[in-house]
TORPA-805835 format. One record per residue (C-alpha): chain; x, y, z; residue number from 1; residue in three letters. Coordinates in nm, 2 decimals, m for minus. Layout:
ROMI  ch       u       v       w    i   aa
ROMI   A       X       Y       Z  NUM  ALA
...
REM end
This chain:
ROMI  ch       u       v       w    i   aa
ROMI   A   22.75   22.44    7.91    1  MET
ROMI   A   22.59   22.25    7.63    2  MET
ROMI   A   22.82   22.08    7.37    3  VAL
ROMI   A   22.78   21.88    7.06    4  SER
ROMI   A   22.91   21.52    7.05    5  ILE
ROMI   A   23.21   21.64    6.86    6  ASP
ROMI   A   23.30   21.90    7.13    7  GLY
ROMI   A   23.16   22.23    7.00    8  TYR
ROMI   A   22.99   22.47    7.25    9  PHE
ROMI   A   22.87   22.68    6.96   10  GLU
ROMI   A   22.85   22.65    6.59   11  GLY
ROMI   A   22.98   22.87    6.32   12  VAL
ROMI   A   22.90   23.24    6.38   13  ASN
ROMI   A   22.81   23.17    6.74   14  HIS
ROMI   A   22.51   22.95    6.63   15  ASP
ROMI   A   22.31   22.79    6.92   16  LEU
ROMI   A   22.01   22.68    6.72   17  SER
ROMI   A   22.12   22.32    6.76   18  TRP
ROMI   A   22.07   22.33    7.14   19  HIS
ROMI   A   21.85   22.03    7.23   20  ASN
ROMI   A   21.61   22.20    7.47   21  VAL
ROMI   A   21.23   22.14    7.55   22  GLY
ROMI   A   21.01   22.08    7.84   23  ALA
ROMI   A   21.24   21.82    8.00   24  GLU
ROMI   A   21.54   22.04    7.97   25  PHE
ROMI   A   21.35   22.35    8.11   26  ASN
ROMI   A   21.24   22.14    8.41   27  ALA
ROMI   A   21.60   22.05    8.48   28  PHE
ROMI   A   21.70   22.42    8.45   29  VAL
ROMI   A   21.43   22.53    8.69   30  HIS
ROMI   A   21.55   22.26    8.93   31  GLU
ROMI   A   21.90   22.39    8.91   32  GLN
ROMI   A   21.78   22.75    8.97   33  GLN
ROMI   A   21.55   22.69    9.26   34  ASN
ROMI   A   21.76   22.75    9.58   35  GLY
ROMI   A   22.10   22.65    9.44   36  HIS
ROMI   A   22.23   22.96    9.27   37  VAL
ROMI   A   22.25   23.32    9.40   38  ASP
ROMI   A   22.50   23.48    9.16   39  THR
ROMI   A   22.54   23.45    8.78   40  ILE
ROMI   A   22.89   23.50    8.62   41  LEU
ROMI   A   22.92   23.60    8.26   42  PHE
ROMI   A   23.18   23.70    8.01   43  GLY
ROMI   A   23.09   24.01    7.82   44  HIS
ROMI   A   22.97   23.83    7.49   45  ARG
ROMI   A   22.75   23.59    7.68   46  THR
ROMI   A   22.62   23.88    7.90   47  TYR
ROMI   A   22.53   24.07    7.58   48  ASP
ROMI   A   22.35   23.76    7.44   49  LEU
ROMI   A   22.15   23.70    7.76   50  MET
ROMI   A   22.07   24.07    7.82   51  ALA
ROMI   A   21.92   24.09    7.47   52  SER
ROMI   A   21.67   23.81    7.55   53  PHE
ROMI   A   21.58   23.75    7.92   54  TRP
ROMI   A   21.47   24.10    8.02   55  PRO
ROMI   A   21.27   24.14    7.70   56  LYS
ROMI   A   20.91   24.04    7.63   57  GLU
ROMI   A   21.02   23.73    7.42   58  GLN
ROMI   A   21.23   23.60    7.71   59  GLY
ROMI   A   20.96   23.66    7.97   60  MET
ROMI   A   20.70   23.49    7.75   61  THR
ROMI   A   20.92   23.20    7.63   62  THR
ROMI   A   21.00   23.09    7.98   63  ASP
ROMI   A   20.87   23.30    8.26   64  PRO
ROMI   A   21.04   23.11    8.55   65  GLU
ROMI   A   21.38   23.13    8.39   66  THR
ROMI   A   21.33   23.50    8.29   67  ALA
ROMI   A   21.24   23.57    8.66   68  ARG
ROMI   A   21.55   23.39    8.78   69  PHE
ROMI   A   21.78   23.56    8.52   70  MET
ROMI   A   21.63   23.91    8.59   71  ASN
ROMI   A   21.62   23.89    8.97   72  GLU
ROMI   A   21.95   23.72    9.03   73  THR
ROMI   A   22.27   23.93    9.08   74  PRO
ROMI   A   22.49   23.91    8.78   75  LYS
ROMI   A   22.87   23.97    8.75   76  ILE
ROMI   A   23.02   24.03    8.41   77  VAL
ROMI   A   23.40   23.99    8.37   78  ALA
ROMI   A   23.50   24.22    8.09   79  SER
ROMI   A   23.84   24.36    7.99   80  HIS
ROMI   A   23.66   24.66    7.86   81  THR
ROMI   A   23.46   24.86    8.12   82  PRO
ROMI   A   23.09   24.93    8.02   83  PHE
ROMI   A   22.76   25.04    8.17   84  THR
ROMI   A   22.53   24.75    8.20   85  PRO
ROMI   A   22.17   24.79    8.09   86  THR
ROMI   A   22.04   24.48    8.27   87  TRP
ROMI   A   21.92   24.52    8.63   88  ASP
ROMI   A   22.13   24.38    8.91   89  ARG
ROMI   A   22.45   24.37    8.70   90  THR
ROMI   A   22.79   24.45    8.82   91  THR
ROMI   A   23.09   24.49    8.57   92  VAL
ROMI   A   23.44   24.39    8.68   93  VAL
ROMI   A   23.71   24.50    8.44   94  SER
ROMI   A   24.02   24.52    8.66   95  THR
ROMI   A   24.18   24.25    8.88   96  ASP
ROMI   A   23.91   24.01    8.75   97  ILE
ROMI   A   24.06   23.69    8.90   98  MET
ROMI   A   24.11   23.85    9.24   99  GLN
ROMI   A   23.75   23.98    9.23  100  GLU
ROMI   A   23.62   23.63    9.15  101  ILE
ROMI   A   23.84   23.48    9.42  102  GLU
ROMI   A   23.69   23.73    9.68  103  LYS
ROMI   A   23.33   23.66    9.54  104  LEU
ROMI   A   23.38   23.29    9.61  105  LYS
ROMI   A   23.48   23.35    9.97  106  THR
ROMI   A   23.15   23.53   10.04  107  GLN
ROMI   A   22.87   23.35   10.21  108  PRO
ROMI   A   22.59   23.23   10.00  109  GLY
ROMI   A   22.49   22.96    9.76  110  LYS
ROMI   A   22.65   22.87    9.42  111  ASP
ROMI   A   22.79   23.09    9.15  112  ILE
ROMI   A   22.68   22.97    8.81  113  ALA
ROMI   A   22.86   23.04    8.48  114  ILE
ROMI   A   22.64   23.00    8.17  115  PHE
ROMI   A   22.84   22.97    7.86  116  GLY
ROMI   A   23.13   23.21    7.87  117  SER
ROMI   A   23.40   22.97    7.73  118  ASN
ROMI   A   23.68   23.23    7.75  119  ASN
ROMI   A   23.60   23.31    8.11  120  LEU
ROMI   A   23.57   22.94    8.20  121  CYS
ROMI   A   23.92   22.87    8.05  122  VAL
ROMI   A   24.07   23.16    8.25  123  SER
ROMI   A   23.90   23.04    8.57  124  LEU
ROMI   A   24.01   22.68    8.50  125  MET
ROMI   A   24.37   22.78    8.48  126  GLU
ROMI   A   24.35   22.95    8.82  127  LYS
ROMI   A   24.16   22.65    8.98  128  ASP
ROMI   A   23.86   22.88    9.05  129  LEU
ROMI   A   23.58   22.64    8.92  130  ILE
ROMI   A   23.45   22.38    9.16  131  ASP
ROMI   A   23.22   22.19    8.94  132  GLU
ROMI   A   23.17   22.15    8.56  133  PHE
ROMI   A   22.83   22.06    8.43  134  ARG
ROMI   A   22.85   21.98    8.07  135  ILE
ROMI   A   22.54   21.88    7.88  136  MET
ROMI   A   22.62   21.68    7.57  137  VAL
ROMI   A   22.36   21.71    7.30  138  SER
ROMI   A   22.31   21.43    7.05  139  PRO
ROMI   A   22.43   21.64    6.74  140  VAL
ROMI   A   22.75   21.65    6.54  141  VAL
ROMI   A   22.83   21.99    6.41  142  LEU
ROMI   A   23.15   21.93    6.22  143  GLY
ROMI   A   23.27   22.28    6.29  144  SER
ROMI   A   23.23   22.57    6.53  145  GLY
ROMI   A   23.40   22.68    6.85  146  ASN
ROMI   A   23.55   22.39    7.06  147  PRO
ROMI   A   23.48   22.38    7.43  148  ILE
ROMI   A   23.78   22.51    7.64  149  PHE
ROMI   A   23.95   22.66    7.34  150  THR
ROMI   A   24.27   22.85    7.46  151  GLY
ROMI   A   24.34   22.62    7.76  152  LEU
ROMI   A   24.72   22.64    7.81  153  SER
ROMI   A   24.76   22.33    8.02  154  LYS
ROMI   A   24.61   21.98    8.08  155  ARG
ROMI   A   24.35   21.97    8.35  156  ILE
ROMI   A   24.24   21.64    8.48  157  LYS
ROMI   A   23.88   21.61    8.59  158  LEU
ROMI   A   23.69   21.34    8.78  159  ASN
ROMI   A   23.34   21.24    8.68  160  LEU
ROMI   A   23.11   21.26    8.98  161  THR
ROMI   A   22.77   21.18    8.82  162  LYS
ROMI   A   22.58   21.16    8.50  163  THR
ROMI   A   22.22   21.20    8.41  164  ARG
ROMI   A   22.05   21.09    8.09  165  GLU
ROMI   A   21.76   21.27    7.94  166  PHE
ROMI   A   21.49   21.13    7.72  167  LYS
ROMI   A   21.58   21.39    7.45  168  SER
ROMI   A   21.92   21.22    7.42  169  GLY
ROMI   A   22.11   21.48    7.61  170  ASN
ROMI   A   22.35   21.35    7.88  171  VAL
ROMI   A   22.46   21.57    8.17  172  LEU
ROMI   A   22.82   21.50    8.29  173  HIS
ROMI   A   22.93   21.65    8.62  174  CYS
ROMI   A   23.31   21.68    8.69  175  TYR
ROMI   A   23.53   21.82    8.96  176  ILE
ROMI   A   23.91   21.89    8.95  177  LEU
ROMI   A   24.11   21.59    9.01  178  ALA
ROMI   A   24.34   21.64    9.31  179  LYS
REM end
């Protein structure tokens, strides 16, 4: 998840225009996709956002490699409201969501990635269902927006496992749950 220096994962009205992306960021994203992830997990709002871009011509033209990954990789959408997905390779889970995600984690395969989906992340954090957090801090101060991990009902201690600096000023922080 990308966050501003002052801790917002999105600006006012879900604004993401401040995201500090470019060739270096895209190379990093491609590196993460290649061979590491075989399932994508979304909340409903993030799914709608992604489904409105990646399978469309604009998404496929903007970044063909990421579009291929996003379109070909199986997607699970956690949604309190059932709906019929329009994006290929998508399954909607609307009942027993935490149990279904626990089952998914026990299946053989590679990593399950969550892109965005702050509400879902908070729910999964509270059930200790996230193995690693990758938080990309962008060198921008928004002043307002939606803070990362809004709604968390308890303190969760994390251990920093690695960082990576980018020429753009972004800094990736990787964390695991403290035991």
